[in-house]
All heavy atoms as an XYZ file, in Angstrom:
913
protein
N     136.193     49.473    206.597
C     135.072     49.311    205.704
C     134.594     50.679    205.198
O     134.220     50.782    204.031
C     133.929     48.581    206.419
C     132.787     48.320    205.489
C     131.862     47.299    206.035
O     132.308     46.239    206.530
O     130.664     47.553    205.979
N     134.608     51.627    206.047
C     134.184     52.983    205.627
C     135.067     53.478    204.491
O     134.584     54.041    203.517
C     134.210     53.942    206.831
C     133.984     55.365    206.433
C     132.707     55.835    206.123
C     135.061     56.257    206.339
C     132.500     57.115    205.755
C     134.858     57.573    205.975
C     133.579     58.025    205.680
O     133.370     59.304    205.314
N     136.365     53.257    204.610
C     137.317     53.705    203.616
C     137.065     53.004    202.282
O     137.161     53.609    201.214
N     136.750     51.695    202.341
C     136.515     50.961    201.099
C     135.215     51.390    200.428
O     135.148     51.548    199.212
C     136.468     49.461    201.372
C     136.449     48.659    200.084
C     136.954     47.250    200.284
O     137.883     47.055    201.061
O     136.362     46.396    199.665
N     134.211     51.605    201.226
C     132.937     52.106    200.683
C     133.134     53.478    200.053
O     132.620     53.747    198.968
C     131.891     52.206    201.806
O     131.737     50.947    202.423
C     130.568     52.670    201.270
N     133.911     54.270    200.723
C     134.205     55.593    200.166
C     134.928     55.472    198.831
O     134.623     56.175    197.867
C     135.044     56.380    201.162
C     135.299     57.808    200.736
C     136.150     58.501    201.746
N     136.656     59.707    201.140
C     136.483     60.901    201.591
N     135.831     61.077    202.722
N     136.963     61.940    200.970
N     135.894     54.569    198.741
C     136.630     54.345    197.505
C     135.690     53.831    196.409
O     135.732     54.298    195.275
C     137.809     53.359    197.726
C     138.867     54.003    198.588
C     138.397     52.903    196.408
C     139.962     53.065    199.050
N     134.825     52.917    196.762
C     133.856     52.361    195.796
C     132.945     53.491    195.285
O     132.649     53.576    194.109
C     133.040     51.237    196.410
C     133.800     49.959    196.604
C     132.966     48.921    197.350
O     131.903     49.210    197.882
N     133.491     47.682    197.421
N     132.448     54.298    196.214
C     131.559     55.403    195.816
C     132.281     56.419    194.938
O     131.757     56.922    193.953
C     130.969     56.095    197.068
C     129.932     55.288    197.835
C     129.507     56.010    199.103
C     128.723     55.024    196.960
N     133.540     56.670    195.318
C     134.345     57.620    194.508
C     134.589     57.059    193.108
O     134.472     57.744    192.113
C     135.694     57.913    195.217
O     135.438     58.400    196.527
C     136.517     58.907    194.441
N     134.907     55.729    193.047
C     135.099     55.102    191.737
C     133.803     55.156    190.907
O     133.849     55.447    189.721
C     135.550     53.621    191.909
C     136.975     53.502    192.395
O     137.695     54.539    192.354
O     137.386     52.402    192.784
N     132.692     54.836    191.563
C     131.404     54.863    190.862
C     131.065     56.287    190.381
O     130.608     56.496    189.273
C     130.289     54.347    191.773
C     128.969     54.160    191.067
C     127.903     53.565    191.986
O     128.258     52.892    192.992
O     126.726     53.776    191.695
N     131.345     57.233    191.256
C     131.104     58.634    190.901
C     131.969     59.015    189.709
O     131.495     59.659    188.747
C     131.399     59.549    192.101
C     131.198     61.041    191.852
C     129.741     61.342    191.510
C     131.612     61.833    193.089
N     133.226     58.590    189.716
C     134.136     58.913    188.609
C     133.696     58.224    187.324
O     133.746     58.794    186.235
C     135.570     58.507    188.947
C     136.191     59.487    189.949
O     135.770     60.611    190.074
N     137.176     59.000    190.724
N     133.219     56.954    187.456
C     132.712     56.255    186.252
C     131.467     56.975    185.702
O     131.297     57.159    184.524
C     132.365     54.805    186.600
C     133.555     53.861    186.582
C     133.117     52.397    186.595
N     132.229     52.064    187.706
C     132.627     51.744    188.932
N     133.934     51.695    189.214
N     131.766     51.441    189.877
N     130.583     57.390    186.628
C     129.377     58.112    186.222
C     129.744     59.436    185.528
O     129.143     59.802    184.523
C     128.467     58.400    187.403
C     127.751     57.142    187.884
O     127.665     56.174    187.147
N     127.221     57.175    189.106
N     130.734     60.118    186.095
C     131.208     61.367    185.475
C     131.735     61.098    184.075
O     131.421     61.810    183.111
C     132.296     62.023    186.316
C     131.821     62.773    187.496
C     133.015     63.443    188.213
C     132.614     64.144    189.485
N     133.796     64.726    190.146
N     132.555     60.039    183.973
C     133.137     59.682    182.660
C     132.032     59.295    181.684
O     132.046     59.733    180.515
C     134.143     58.541    182.830
N     131.078     58.499    182.134
C     129.935     58.142    181.268
C     129.162     59.389    180.821
O     128.798     59.512    179.657
C     128.979     57.181    181.987
C     129.518     55.777    182.102
O     130.539     55.460    181.435
O     128.922     54.974    182.852
N     128.906     60.249    181.769
C     128.178     61.482    181.452
C     128.951     62.329    180.434
O     128.363     62.854    179.476
C     127.927     62.298    182.721
O     127.032     61.594    183.573
N     130.257     62.466    180.657
C     131.081     63.221    179.705
C     131.070     62.578    178.324
O     130.962     63.279    177.291
C     132.510     63.351    180.235
C     132.698     64.305    181.401
C     134.133     64.254    181.934
C     132.342     65.722    180.983
N     131.150     61.235    178.303
C     131.069     60.546    176.999
C     129.721     60.778    176.320
O     129.645     61.016    175.110
C     131.301     59.040    177.190
C     132.759     58.691    177.372
O     133.635     59.472    176.975
N     133.008     57.580    178.030
N     128.642     60.693    177.093
C     127.315     60.938    176.545
C     127.205     62.377    176.022
O     126.658     62.613    174.935
C     126.237     60.666    177.581
C     126.028     59.176    177.863
C     124.968     58.967    178.932
C     124.835     57.497    179.263
N     123.871     57.233    180.349
N     127.716     63.301    176.788
C     127.686     64.722    176.371
C     128.469     64.887    175.077
O     128.009     65.522    174.120
C     128.247     65.621    177.491
C     127.265     65.704    178.639
C     128.559     67.022    176.933
C     127.796     66.377    179.884
N     129.660     64.277    175.009
C     130.492     64.378    173.809
C     129.744     63.745    172.605
O     129.723     64.339    171.536
C     131.831     63.660    174.031
O     132.502     64.273    175.122
C     132.705     63.746    172.781
N     129.153     62.570    172.833
C     128.411     61.930    171.747
C     127.240     62.798    171.281
O     126.987     62.950    170.072
C     127.891     60.571    172.191
C     128.999     59.545    172.295
O     130.056     59.686    171.686
N     128.773     58.476    173.072
N     126.517     63.376    172.234
C     125.399     64.231    171.883
C     125.845     65.486    171.123
O     125.241     65.890    170.148
C     124.611     64.629    173.144
C     123.752     63.547    173.755
C     123.176     64.012    175.108
C     122.630     63.108    172.824
N     126.979     66.037    171.567
C     127.509     67.215    170.866
C     127.901     66.859    169.443
O     127.659     67.629    168.494
C     128.726     67.782    171.613
C     128.351     68.502    172.888
C     129.573     68.922    173.707
O     130.627     68.288    173.630
N     129.400     69.977    174.494
N     128.489     65.663    169.248
C     128.860     65.223    167.895
C     127.615     65.035    167.039
O     127.571     65.390    165.878
C     129.690     63.946    167.963
C     131.101     64.153    168.480
C     131.830     62.848    168.711
O     131.241     61.765    168.732
N     133.144     62.958    168.884
N     126.593     64.413    167.642
C     125.321     64.190    166.912
C     124.713     65.550    166.517
O     124.220     65.702    165.392
C     124.340     63.390    167.752
C     124.706     61.930    167.912
C     123.763     61.185    168.844
O     122.746     61.708    169.279
N     124.112     59.934    169.151
N     124.705     66.469    167.465
C     124.166     67.811    167.163
C     124.962     68.452    166.025
O     124.361     69.039    165.114
C     124.167     68.679    168.450
C     123.138     68.191    169.429
C     123.964     70.141    168.106
C     123.255     68.812    170.818
N     126.273     68.317    166.087
C     127.094     68.945    165.027
C     126.791     68.278    163.674
O     126.712     68.967    162.665
C     128.581     68.796    165.392
C     129.497     69.576    164.440
C     129.176     71.058    164.440
O     129.040     71.674    165.485
N     128.995     71.625    163.263
N     126.647     66.965    163.655
C     126.315     66.260    162.408
C     124.971     66.736    161.886
O     124.815     66.957    160.678
C     126.307     64.752    162.623
C     127.683     64.144    162.806
C     127.630     62.654    163.160
O     126.588     62.159    163.591
N     128.763     61.976    162.990
N     124.003     66.840    162.786
C     122.670     67.314    162.357
C     122.759     68.739    161.808
O     122.205     69.044    160.757
C     121.684     67.247    163.536
C     121.371     65.793    163.893
C     120.394     68.018    163.227
C     120.604     65.606    165.185
N     123.504     69.579    162.507
C     123.673     70.963    162.043
C     124.379     70.997    160.695
O     123.971     71.762    159.799
C     124.491     71.790    163.060
C     123.662     72.175    164.260
O     122.435     72.152    164.232
N     124.318     72.498    165.350
N     125.430     70.180    160.520
C     126.124     70.134    159.233
C     125.177     69.678    158.108
O     125.179     70.263    157.021
C     127.334     69.194    159.313
C     128.446     69.740    160.210
O     128.400     70.937    160.554
O     129.363     68.965    160.537
N     124.419     68.633    158.406
C     123.476     68.115    157.408
C     122.430     69.180    157.049
O     122.152     69.415    155.867
C     122.764     66.856    157.943
O     123.766     65.874    158.234
C     121.790     66.285    156.939
N     121.862     69.815    158.072
C     120.852     70.869    157.820
C     121.454     72.007    157.015
O     120.838     72.554    156.126
C     120.300     71.400    159.140
C     119.253     70.536    159.735
C     118.007     70.552    158.871
C     116.952     69.634    159.378
N     115.926     69.363    158.385
N     122.693     72.380    157.366
C     123.374     73.467    156.682
C     123.537     73.122    155.178
O     123.307     73.951    154.308
C     124.736     73.768    157.312
C     125.417     74.986    156.774
C     124.641     76.226    157.045
O     123.988     76.373    158.077
N     124.642     77.157    156.106
N     123.951     71.884    154.933
C     124.109     71.426    153.529
C     122.779     71.449    152.800
O     122.694     71.863    151.639
C     124.728     70.036    153.463
C     126.201     70.013    153.797
C     126.749     68.581    153.808
C     128.186     68.587    154.290
N     128.713     67.239    154.485
N     121.721     70.956    153.480
C     120.394     70.959    152.878
C     119.938     72.381    152.571
O     119.410     72.654    151.485
C     119.392     70.282    153.809
C     119.532     68.787    153.907
C     118.627     68.171    154.966
O     117.834     68.916    155.617
O     118.724     66.942    155.162
N     120.139     73.288    153.510
C     119.739     74.673    153.303
C     120.528     75.308    152.164
O     119.946     76.045    151.316
C     119.937     75.491    154.583
C     118.941     75.227    155.697
C     119.348     75.943    156.979
C     117.536     75.637    155.286
N     121.793     75.023    152.087
C     122.638     75.557    151.017
C     122.164     75.002    149.659
O     122.085     75.743    148.686
C     124.108     75.175    151.236
C     125.045     75.667    150.175
C     125.018     77.170    149.960
O     124.763     77.919    150.942
O     125.283     77.608    148.832
N     121.801     73.728    149.602
C     121.302     73.127    148.366
C     119.967     73.784    147.983
O     119.742     74.077    146.805
C     121.132     71.626    148.547
C     120.744     70.909    147.274
C     121.783     71.081    146.191
O     122.957     70.856    146.417
N     121.376     71.472    145.014
N     119.099     73.980    148.975
C     117.807     74.637    148.682
C     118.016     76.054    148.161
O     117.360     76.493    147.207
C     116.937     74.678    149.932
C     116.366     73.337    150.343
C     115.604     73.410    151.662
O     115.600     74.431    152.319
N     114.992     72.299    152.047
N     118.959     76.765    148.782
C     119.254     78.120    148.339
C     119.786     78.108    146.908
O     119.353     78.904    146.062
C     120.285     78.756    149.276
C     120.535     80.246    149.014
C     121.690     80.781    149.847
N     122.960     80.243    149.457
C     123.638     80.606    148.355
N     123.162     81.500    147.553
N     124.795     80.048    148.077
N     120.671     77.183    146.628
C     121.217     77.088    145.277
C     120.125     76.725    144.273
O     120.075     77.288    143.170
C     122.336     76.019    145.250
C     123.108     76.010    143.952
C     123.785     77.347    143.674
O     124.418     77.916    144.537
N     123.615     77.857    142.476
N     119.242     75.791    144.673
C     118.128     75.418    143.774
C     117.222     76.627    143.504
O     116.806     76.841    142.362
C     117.319     74.279    144.388
C     118.062     72.980    144.412
O     119.091     72.819    143.744
N     117.590     72.015    145.166
N     116.940     77.393    144.566
C     116.103     78.599    144.351
C     116.797     79.609    143.458
O     116.168     80.195    142.565
C     115.788     79.246    145.712
C     114.703     78.605    146.546
C     114.619     79.260    147.914
C     113.357     78.688    145.824
N     118.086     79.814    143.684
C     118.838     80.741    142.830
C     118.807     80.266    141.380
O     118.612     81.096    140.449
C     120.297     80.866    143.299
C     120.402     81.740    144.517
O     119.482     82.466    144.853
N     121.520     81.646    145.220
N     119.008     78.970    141.175
C     118.987     78.437    139.817
C     117.609     78.632    139.175
O     117.526     79.009    138.002
C     119.351     76.947    139.816
C     120.808     76.702    140.165
O     121.625     77.622    140.148
N     121.134     75.494    140.535
N     116.565     78.366    139.939
C     115.216     78.512    139.410
C     114.916     79.981    139.099
O     114.334     80.300    138.061
C     114.197     77.967    140.439
C     112.760     78.133    140.032
C     112.393     77.378    138.749
O     113.087     76.436    138.345
O     111.391     77.791    138.119
N     115.350     80.884    139.988
C     115.106     82.308    139.721
C     115.870     82.762    138.489
O     115.349     83.510    137.673
C     115.537     83.146    140.944
C     114.594     83.008    142.112
N     114.969     83.278    143.395
C     113.292     82.653    142.161
C     113.930     83.093    144.202
N     112.928     82.714    143.490
N     117.106     82.301    138.363
C     117.895     82.693    137.206
C     117.281     82.126    135.901
O     117.229     82.816    134.891
C     119.351     82.186    137.349
C     120.289     82.675    136.263
C     120.268     84.177    136.079
O     120.226     84.918    137.098
O     120.325     84.655    134.917
N     116.807     80.887    135.945
C     116.152     80.285    134.765
C     114.897     81.102    134.417
O     114.677     81.420    133.235
C     115.761     78.831    135.086
C     115.195     78.087    133.892
C     114.558     76.761    134.294
N     113.376     76.947    135.140
C     112.206     77.335    134.712
N     111.975     77.628    133.449
N     111.183     77.490    135.566
N     114.128     81.460    135.421
C     112.896     82.245    135.182
C     113.225     83.629    134.629
O     112.553     84.108    133.718
C     112.120     82.346    136.496
C     110.773     82.978    136.348
C     109.821     82.094    135.559
N     108.546     82.749    135.448
C     107.863     82.863    134.336
N     108.304     82.326    133.230
N     106.702     83.474    134.322
N     114.278     84.269    135.185
C     114.686     85.581    134.686
C     115.094     85.490    133.235
O     114.733     86.330    132.396
C     115.850     86.156    135.498
C     115.438     86.835    136.777
C     116.604     87.627    137.392
N     117.615     86.782    137.909
C     117.672     86.305    139.147
N     116.735     86.620    139.987
N     118.658     85.531    139.546
N     115.851     84.448    132.886
C     116.288     84.262    131.492
C     115.062     84.042    130.588
O     114.966     84.628    129.510
C     117.224     83.059    131.401
C     117.771     82.861    129.996
C     118.610     81.591    129.893
C     119.164     81.351    128.537
N     118.171     81.417    127.456
N     114.098     83.228    131.089
C     112.870     82.982    130.331
C     112.141     84.299    130.071
O     111.692     84.566    128.934
C     111.997     82.078    131.159
C     111.338     80.937    130.438
C     110.586     80.059    131.415
O     109.662     80.530    132.104
O     110.950     78.857    131.494
N     112.019     85.113    131.123
C     111.304     86.378    130.966
C     112.055     87.348    130.041
O     111.437     88.032    129.229
C     111.092     87.025    132.340
C     110.067     86.290    133.215
C     110.058     86.889    134.631
C     108.673     86.332    132.627
N     113.408     87.353    130.173
C     114.192     88.206    129.264
C     113.993     87.798    127.816
O     113.831     88.627    126.912
C     115.678     88.145    129.627
C     116.071     89.055    130.749
C     117.617     89.228    130.845
N     118.308     87.965    131.013
C     118.593     87.378    132.150
N     118.250     87.948    133.296
N     119.258     86.238    132.192
N     113.973     86.467    127.582
C     113.775     85.963    126.214
C     112.382     86.389    125.705
O     112.235     86.790    124.554
C     113.912     84.430    126.171
C     115.343     83.972    126.390
O     116.254     84.840    126.341
O     115.550     82.770    126.614
N     111.391     86.274    126.571
C     110.029     86.667    126.174
C     109.971     88.149    125.828
O     109.345     88.546    124.844
C     109.017     86.340    127.271
C     108.731     84.866    127.401
C     107.750     84.581    128.556
O     107.350     85.473    129.284
N     107.407     83.321    128.730
N     110.651     88.962    126.656
C     110.676     90.406    126.416
C     111.327     90.698    125.070
O     110.851     91.497    124.265
C     111.393     91.144    127.574
C     110.514     91.122    128.802
C     111.747     92.553    127.179
C     111.193     91.600    130.073
N     112.460     90.016    124.811
C     113.159     90.243    123.535
C     112.289     89.855    122.345
O     112.238     90.571    121.328
C     114.472     89.438    123.479
C     115.507     89.970    124.406
N     115.805     91.318    124.543
C     116.347     89.331    125.266
C     116.787     91.482    125.420
N     117.121     90.286    125.895
N     111.547     88.734    122.468
C     110.632     88.334    121.406
C     109.544     89.372    121.175
O     109.237     89.731    120.036
C     109.997     86.976    121.735
C     110.860     85.797    121.494
C     110.134     84.507    121.777
C     111.063     83.320    121.688
N     110.398     82.062    122.079
N     108.971     89.838    122.313
C     107.921     90.843    122.174
C     108.453     92.141    121.556
O     107.768     92.753    120.706
C     107.315     91.156    123.578
C     106.480     90.049    124.169
C     106.110     90.369    125.608
C     105.211     89.813    123.345
N     109.663     92.543    121.952
C     110.254     93.744    121.371
C     110.509     93.561    119.887
O     110.276     94.472    119.091
C     111.553     94.113    122.092
C     111.329     94.645    123.506
C     112.606     94.825    124.295
O     113.656     94.241    123.936
O     112.564     95.568    125.291
N     110.988     92.398    119.519
C     111.229     92.098    118.096
C     109.923     92.103    117.321
O     109.860     92.697    116.228
C     111.949     90.754    117.962
C     112.333     90.408    116.533
C     113.263     91.444    115.901
O     114.063     92.053    116.588
O     113.135     91.639    114.670
N     108.895     91.509    117.883
C     107.572     91.526    117.235
C     107.072     92.956    117.083
O     106.470     93.313    116.041
C     106.568     90.694    118.021
C     106.817     89.204    117.852
O     107.512     88.773    116.954
N     106.268     88.430    118.785
N     107.277     93.774    118.122
C     106.832     95.156    118.071
C     107.580     95.908    116.964
O     106.992     96.655    116.199
C     107.066     95.838    119.421
C     106.572     97.273    119.435
C     106.873     97.964    120.756
O     107.685     97.447    121.544
O     106.278     99.017    120.999
N     108.904     95.688    116.885
C     109.685     96.335    115.803
C     109.193     95.921    114.419
O     109.040     96.750    113.523
C     111.178     96.003    115.930
C     111.881     96.798    117.010
C     113.396     96.623    116.925
N     113.849     95.342    117.393
C     114.056     95.012    118.692
N     113.830     95.928    119.607
N     114.462     93.830    119.039
N     108.871     94.623    114.272
C     108.342     94.138    112.987
C     107.013     94.792    112.672
O     106.786     95.205    111.530
C     108.183     92.614    112.999
C     109.499     91.872    112.931
C     109.246     90.354    113.008
C     110.562     89.594    113.015
N     110.345     88.147    113.175
N     106.151     94.877    113.662
C     104.823     95.487    113.428
C     104.959     96.978    113.087
O     104.240     97.486    112.216
C     103.922     95.296    114.664
C     103.437     93.890    114.792
C     102.311     93.745    115.808
N     101.954     92.348    115.961
C     102.236     91.631    116.994
N     102.878     92.148    118.012
N     101.877     90.358    117.057
N     105.840     97.679    113.779
C     106.063     99.094    113.490
C     106.547     99.232    112.053
O     106.118    100.113    111.300
C     107.063     99.699    114.501
C     107.528    101.065    114.030
C     106.398     99.831    115.875
N     107.494     98.361    111.666
C     108.024     98.414    110.292
C     106.911     98.095    109.300
O     106.790     98.768    108.229
C     109.156     97.421    110.125
N     106.058     97.106    109.606
C     104.935     96.774    108.717
C     103.967     97.941    108.591
O     103.473     98.254    107.507
C     104.205     95.550    109.219
C     104.964     94.239    109.036
C     104.317     93.062    109.757
O     103.276     93.238    110.441
O     104.891     91.947    109.660
N     103.718     98.620    109.733
C     102.827     99.788    109.698
C     103.434    100.909    108.856
O     102.710    101.572    108.091
C     102.540    100.292    111.124
C     101.597     99.457    111.954
C     101.552     99.973    113.385
C     100.198     99.512    111.349
N     104.746    101.136    109.020
C     105.422    102.146    108.192
C     105.309    101.791    106.704
O     105.020    102.673    105.894
C     106.899    102.267    108.601
C     107.168    103.204    109.723
C     106.582    104.616    109.544
O     106.835    105.225    108.469
O     105.914    105.069    110.447
N     105.542    100.539    106.396
C     105.413    100.102    104.989
C     103.999    100.322    104.483
O     103.788    100.795    103.361
C     105.795     98.605    104.871
C     107.283     98.358    105.057
O     108.070     99.335    105.048
O     107.637     97.170    105.240
N     103.007     99.983    105.329
C     101.628    100.171    104.929
C     101.294    101.640    104.734
O     100.622    102.033    103.770
C     100.702     99.556    105.980
N     101.795    102.506    105.629
C     101.566    103.981    105.460
C     102.186    104.455    104.157
O     101.562    105.240    103.431
C     102.217    104.731    106.629
C     101.454    104.775    107.883
C     102.167    105.742    108.846
C     101.782    105.553    110.252
N     102.627    106.364    111.155
N     103.413    103.999    103.904
C     104.081    104.419    102.669
C     103.306    103.940    101.433
O     103.184    104.669    100.449
C     105.538    103.896    102.622
C     106.396    104.605    103.626
O     106.121    105.715    104.055
N     107.477    103.935    104.047
N     102.827    102.717    101.505
C     102.047    102.180    100.374
C     100.782    102.967    100.178
O     100.410    103.298     99.021
C     101.750    100.703    100.654
C     101.184     99.997     99.436
C     101.022     98.486     99.638
O     101.635     97.947    100.566
O     100.249     97.902     98.853
N     100.097    103.315    101.286
C      98.882    104.116    101.180
C      99.207    105.481    100.554
O      98.485    105.966     99.660
C      98.217    104.293    102.558
C      97.598    102.969    103.002
C      97.176    105.402    102.561
C      97.124    102.935    104.435
N     100.281    106.074    101.044
C     100.692    107.364    100.498
C     100.989    107.261     99.011
O     100.558    108.128     98.225
C     101.936    107.871    101.272
O     102.375    109.097    100.767
N     101.728    106.240     98.614
C     102.026    106.026     97.186
C     100.768    105.812     96.367
O     100.638    106.366     95.275
C     102.978    104.842     97.012
C     104.372    105.135     97.512
O     104.755    106.309     97.629
N     105.122    104.096     97.806
N      99.833    105.018     96.907
C      98.582    104.774     96.192
C      97.778    106.067     96.035
O      97.201    106.308     94.952
C      97.747    103.724     96.924
C      98.259    102.286     96.859
C      97.452    101.386     97.770
C      98.216    101.766     95.420
N      97.769    106.904     97.095
C      97.072    108.203     96.988
C      97.709    109.064     95.919
O      97.007    109.706     95.112
C      97.072    108.932     98.348
C      96.102    108.405     99.346
C      96.165    109.201    100.641
C      95.192    108.681    101.673
N      95.310    109.414    102.929
N      99.055    109.104     95.916
C      99.754    109.899     94.910
C      99.443    109.381     93.509
O      99.179    110.170     92.588
C     101.267    109.886     95.170
C     101.687    110.663     96.359
C     103.181    110.526     96.662
O     103.864    109.804     95.979
N     103.639    111.213     97.695
N      99.471    108.062     93.355
C      99.147    107.474     92.045
C      97.715    107.786     91.641
O      97.434    108.098     90.480
C      99.342    105.941     92.044
C     100.808    105.584     92.081
O     101.661    106.394     91.728
N     101.099    104.358     92.476
N      96.807    107.709     92.618
C      95.403    108.003     92.360
C      95.248    109.472     91.937
O      94.562    109.778     90.931
C      94.560    107.700     93.594
C      93.053    107.863     93.449
C      92.520    106.930     92.379
C      92.358    107.624     94.762
N      95.906    110.369     92.661
C      95.842    111.796     92.314
C      96.424    112.020     90.924
O      95.849    112.757     90.117
C      96.627    112.640     93.332
C      95.911    112.710     94.687
O      94.704    112.343     94.743
O      96.550    113.150     95.671
N      97.568    111.392     90.641
C      98.186    111.540     89.327
C      97.277    110.999     88.238
O      97.120    111.625     87.169
C      99.535    110.821     89.305
N      96.629    109.859     88.493
C      95.706    109.265     87.500
C      94.528    110.198     87.269
O      94.058    110.370     86.122
C      95.249    107.889     87.928
C      96.295    106.843     87.714
O      97.224    107.038     86.948
N      96.169    105.696     88.421
N      93.992    110.771     88.376
C      92.851    111.676     88.233
C      93.232    112.906     87.402
O      92.470    113.318     86.532
C      92.318    112.091     89.609
C      91.514    111.011     90.303
C      91.036    111.433     91.674
O      91.348    112.569     92.133
O      90.329    110.620     92.326
N      94.388    113.458     87.672
C      94.846    114.633     86.905
C      95.025    114.280     85.436
O      94.610    115.032     84.546
C      96.144    115.193     87.501
C      95.967    115.933     88.771
C      97.266    116.470     89.288
C      97.048    117.149     90.652
N      98.296    117.603     91.265
N      95.634    113.136     85.219
C      95.840    112.677     83.847
C      94.492    112.476     83.146
O      94.322    112.850     81.993
C      96.656    111.388     83.839
C      96.948    110.871     82.471
N      97.789    111.544     81.596
C      96.533    109.756     81.792
C      97.868    110.880     80.470
N      97.102    109.770     80.568
N      93.560    111.891     83.876
C      92.218    111.661     83.353
C      91.542    112.987     83.012
O      90.933    113.159     81.952
C      91.390    110.882     84.371
C      90.582    109.797     83.790
N      91.113    108.717     83.169
C      89.240    109.620     83.756
C      90.167    107.908     82.760
N      89.001    108.452     83.114
N      91.683    113.956     83.939
C      91.088    115.266     83.717
C      91.711    115.941     82.487
O      91.020    116.584     81.696
C      91.287    116.152     84.960
C      90.393    115.788     86.123
C      90.693    116.580     87.377
O      91.512    117.556     87.314
O      90.147    116.243     88.430
N      93.021    115.796     82.366
C      93.710    116.387     81.197
C      93.203    115.756     79.905
O      92.963    116.451     78.903
C      95.229    116.212     81.330
C      95.850    117.092     82.378
C      97.328    116.785     82.591
O      97.838    115.799     82.038
N      97.997    117.584     83.408
N      93.020    114.439     79.947
C      92.516    113.782     78.759
C      91.096    114.255     78.404
O      90.782    114.450     77.243
C      92.534    112.264     78.946
C      93.915    111.664     78.848
C      93.908    110.131     79.035
O      92.997    109.603     79.685
N      94.912    109.469     78.479
N      90.266    114.432     79.475
C      88.922    114.896     79.236
C      88.950    116.312     78.680
O      88.137    116.645     77.788
C      88.125    114.854     80.546
C      87.677    113.475     81.042
C      87.007    113.595     82.417
C      86.715    112.851     80.040
N      89.849    117.165     79.202
C      89.955    118.544     78.704
C      90.357    118.556     77.245
O      89.873    119.350     76.462
C      91.000    119.328     79.540
C      90.505    119.802     80.870
C      89.337    120.803     80.732
O      89.383    121.676     79.862
O      88.408    120.684     81.540
N      91.262    117.633     76.901
C      91.740    117.576     75.511
C      90.634    117.118     74.584
O      90.574    117.506     73.422
C      92.946    116.646     75.396
C      94.200    117.233     75.994
C      95.351    116.229     76.002
O      95.191    115.091     75.596
N      96.501    116.687     76.479
N      89.732    116.312     75.103
C      88.644    115.801     74.283
C      87.591    116.881     74.052
O      86.844    116.808     73.066
C      87.994    114.588     74.938
C      88.824    113.291     74.936
C      88.094    112.193     75.685
C      89.099    112.840     73.502
N      87.525    117.885     74.845
C      86.513    118.946     74.673
C      86.731    119.804     73.499
O      87.576    120.061     72.878
C      86.414    119.802     75.921
C      85.732    119.102     77.069
C      85.579    120.058     78.205
C      84.886    119.415     79.367
N      84.769    120.261     80.484
């Protein structure tokens, strides 16, 4: 009877070991699946952030280009206005001289 009890206990111990190993294996697989899923989620989040940053950088670059173009237009408009003022002054001076000459001739 002692031998049979010993065999039964050994069999039970072996079954428990096998069950424990199966549970450990299952848990390791679950952990790996969770890790894989989390890794994919993190990679997607990283990609989304990169895409958002790139979109924002492009938006800001476009805004900068627009502002630079507006600045160039304003500078050109100011140059045109300066030239027009200069031309008007020259015309005014020329008209005044011509007027003075006419007045001198009338004397």
